[in-house]
N, C-alpha and C positions, 0 to 999 in steps of 0.2 A: 351597583349593577353587578348581578352574579356572573362570575366567570363560567365559560362553557368547560365540559369535562375533557381533561387531557386524554391523550391516546393511552397513557399507562394507566389511568384510573378507569379508562374503558374497558382495558383488558382485564385488570384485577378486579373491578367491581361489576363486571359481567354486563355491560350496557348493551342491550341488544341480544337477540338469540345467537349471532354468529360468534360474539365474543363470550358467551356463556357456554356455549359447546367447546370452544377452544379451551377454556379455563378447565373444564370437566376433563378433558383429554389430557392436558398438561397435568393436573393433579394425579390422573389415574397413571400416567407414566413415571411420575416421580415415586408414587407409592409402590408400583410394581417394582421399580429399580431399589427402593429400600429393602423390600422383601428379599431380593434377590441377593444383596449385599449382606444382609442378615444370615441368610442361609449358608453364605460361604465360611462363616465363622462357627457352625454346628458341626462337630467332629463325627465321623463315622463311629459306632460303637466298637470298643475293643482296641482302640489304637493308644499306644504310649507316646504321649507328645514329646517327652524328653527324647526318646530314642527316634522319632520322625525327624526332630529338627537336627539331631546330630546327623541323620542319614542324608538330609537336604545339604548341610554345610559340607559334607563329603563330596557331594555331586559337584558343588560350585556353581557360580554364576553363568558359566558359558555352556552348560550341559543343555541337552534336549528337553530334560524335564523343566529346566528354568523358563524355556521359551514356552512350552506348554503350560506352565504355571502363570506366565503373563496373560495368556488368552483366558484363563480361567479366573482371573482376578485374585490370585492367591489362594484359591480354593484347593489347589492340589498340594501345596507344600503344607496346609493345615488339615489334609484329607478329609474334607468337610463332604457333606451331602451332595454337593455340587461340584465334586473333584473332577468328574468327567466333563463337566460343562456342556456346552450345547454342540460340540464337535460331532457326536454320533449322528445327531439329527442332519447337520449340513452334510455330512458324508453320504448319508441315506438318500437326501434330496439329490444329491449331484448324481448318485448312481442310478436313482429312479428316472432322473431327466434323460440321462443317456440311454437307459433300457426303453424309455417311451419313444424313441426313434428306431430303435433297430429290433424291437419285439412287436410283431404285428398287432397282436391282441391289446398292447398297451397303446400302440400308435392309434389304433381305433378308438380307445377310451378317450384319448387325448381331444378327439375330433368331436365327441359327444357333448361339449359345452360343460355347463356347471356341474351336471350329474357325473360326468367323466372325470372332471377335475377333482371332485369329492372323492372319488374312489381312489384316483392315484395318491391323494393326500393321505388317505387311510393306509394304503400299501406303504406310504413312506413311513409312517407311524409304526407299522409292524417292522420294517427294516431298521427303524431306529432302536426299537427293543432288542432286536438280534443283535446289533452291534454293540449297544450298551452292555448286553448281557456277557458278551464274549469279552469286552475290554475290561469290565468290572471282574469276572473270574480271573483273568490273567493277572489285573493288578492285585487282587486279594491274594492270589498264590505267591505273587512276588515279595509282597509285603511281609508274608510269613517267613520267606526264606532270608529276609534282611533282619528279622528279629525285632521288628517295631510293632508287634501287636502284643496284647496282654495275655491272649490265649491263642491256641491254634487248633487245626482240625477243620473238619467239614463245617462245624457250626459257625465258625468265623467266616469261612468263605461264603456261606448262605447268608448270613447276616450283611455282610459288607456288600455283596453283589446286589442283593435285594435293596439295601439303601442307596447305593450308586445308581442302579436303574431307576428307582423311583425319583431321585433327584433329577436326573436327566429328563424324565418324561415330564416332570414338574415344570423345569425350564421350558420344554417345548410348548407346553400348554400356556405358560405364562407369555413366551413370545407371541403366541398366536392372539392372546387376548390384548397385548399391546398394539398389534397390528390392528385389532378389529375397534378397540375402544380406547387406544391412546394416540400417540404422534410417532409416525414413522414407521419403519418395518422392525418389528418386535425382536427378531433374531439378531438384527444388526445392532439394535439398542443395547441389548444384553452383551454382545461382543465388546461394545464400545465401552460400557460400563465397567467390564472386567479390565480392559486395558488403561482407562483413565484412572482406574482406582489405584494403580500403581504410580501414577505421576507424582503426587505429592512427595512421596517417598524417594522418589528418583530426584527431582528437583532439590529436596533437603540435601540429599547425598552429594549431588554435585556442588551445591553451595558450601557445604563443609569441606570438600576437597579444595574448593578455590581459596577458602579462609585459611586452612592448614598449608596451603602453598603447594599442595600435591599436584594441583592442576592450575595452569596459567589462566588469567582471566580471560586473555585473548581465545584460548581453547574453547571456554565456556560460551564465549558469544559467536564464535564460529559454529558451535555445535547448535545454538539457538537460531542462527541465520539458516544454517542447512535444514534444519526442520521446517522453518517457514517456508524455504524455497521448495522443499520436497511437497509440502502441502499445496502450494500454488501450482506446481507442475502437474500434481495428480489431478486436482480440480480441472485444469485446462486440458489434460488429456481425456478426461471422463466426459467432458462436454464438447469436444471436437468432434466434428462431422467431416465424412466425406460425401458430397452431394453429386449425384449422378443426373444429369438432365435428362427429362423425359418429354417428348413432344406427342401431342394428340393431333391426329390428322382431322382435317374439316369433314364432318359427317352429318347425315340428315337422318332423324328418327321421327317417323310419322311426318307431321306438317312443320317440324321445327328443324331449324338448320342451325348446328353448333359450329362455331368458327375454330380454326386451329388454335390449340393452346399450348404453352410450354410451363412446365413444373420441374420438380426434381424429387428424386428419391434419397432421404437422408439416411446415411449409414454411420454409425458411430465408428470412430477409429478402433477403439477397444471393444469390439463386439462381444468377447468373452467375459468381460468384467473381472470380478475377483476370484472367478470359480478356478482358473488355472494355478495360481499360487496356494490357494486353499487345498485343493486336491494334491498338489505336489507336496506341500509340507505335511498332509496326512500320511502320504505314502512313505516319506522318509521318517516321519516320526515313529510308525509302527516298528521297524526293526531296530531303531536306535533306543526306543524305549524299552524294548524287551531286552536289548543287550544290556542296558544300564541298570535294569531291574534284577536280571538272573546273573549278570556277570561279576557282580561284587562279591568278593570272598577275600579273607586274610590269606589263605593258602589255595588260590585257584587251580583248577585242574585244565587240561587241555582245552575242552570245551569252553570253559570261562574265560580262558585267556583270548580265545577267538572272539567271544562275545565283548570282551574289554577292548580288543582292537577295533571291532565294528562300532561300539559306542563312542570310542574317542575320534574315529574317523568321520562319524556322522553327526558330530557335535555342531552346533551353529557357528559359524566363522571359519570351520575347518576347509582347507582347500577342496577336498573330496566333496563335502557337504555343499559347498558353494556351486561347484561345477554341476553337480547332479541336479540340485535345486534350479539353476538357470537352464539347463537343458530340459527339464521336465516342464518347467513353465512355458518355453517356447513350443514343446511338443503339444501340450494341452491347448495352447492358444489356438493353433492350427486345427487340431483334432475337435476340440469343443465348438469352435465356429463352423467348421464343415458339417458336423454332426446336428446342430440346433438350428442351422439356416439352411433352408432349401432354395437354393437359387433357381433351380428348374420351375418350382412352383411360381415364384416371383415372374419369371420369364414367360410362362404360360397365362399368368394374370394380365400381364401387360398386353401380351398379343390378342387375348380375348376382348380387352377393352378398347382396342385399337390404337395403342400407345406403342412407341418404338424409341429406341435410344439412338441419337444422331450419328450415322455412319456405322451403325451395327445392325445385321440383319435380325429381324424378330425370331424367337425360338431358341434352338440350342446355341447359335451365336451370342445371344443375349445373356443367357444362362452361363456360358463360358466367361463372358466379360465380367459379369457381376462376381462370379466365384474368383476370378483373378484379382478383382479389386479388394474382396474381402480377405483374400489369404496373401 
């Protein structure tokens, strides 16, 4: 008697149209991430790899560049075509989201449905090109001052900037393709792939420290448990909701009588998501990166000494960095939530549908209550 197919064989063998579609999407995701990882090893033309390696060794593991390098999957320390990563696109997306609330013309576009969304997406792409171009020119100019290039002058800046901008735009396109034809959000998958790429080396390094006795075994175990606890806590907070009870009064429409009903409005506890820390880190990275690129010199002048001080204080783990980072996250949490969620529209929609919050008057009082809950 033949045995029925197992769940694993159904997925791998493509039993049924749903499994076949899942397999195609999974293979597309894997193929796209492989292309991304290959790109992180293709260097920008004109870079001296030996001098570049020496430069990053001088920076140390606690510098702002090492943090940016982690998000790029090691592409920055190799100065690959994907060195800028996907951050210009993320920054442009956040800026466009905020502008679509405060700029009337963009707010009108946002209400036009799919056509308006495509137009805003196009504007976001233009913004990505602008940010990537600015960052690539600044990076190319800084690399020349550090002596890590094989040749200098406008020709290097042009070639390096063109290569870096093209790499960022390709990653943006690849992320959109993953979202459409793969699994999950493409941009998030690219960021995840970049971070995960550094895990094997980090695990191997930790194991070597334990083996040589430089790190106690209990310390490594506590680090592992702390990481697991952080994942559990973040997952819980992302799924947590604050539910506001909503009552519908008894009403009649035509010949039909609708009885009084009770439901709820689900609001995420973390309404702003990951936008505040991303935006805060982007703002802090800019002056720190400029300071570390242009402030390095054997015999620094007054301006370079100021840049060195800024770079030293804005490095990850420094007290000034931690305080500014925490304060900016809190600020952007309130700011982004207030900007992106209109409690007045929600209150008006509830009033029009005959709904009300228990103990709260409809209209302005409801809007104030919802706003107080969210912030």
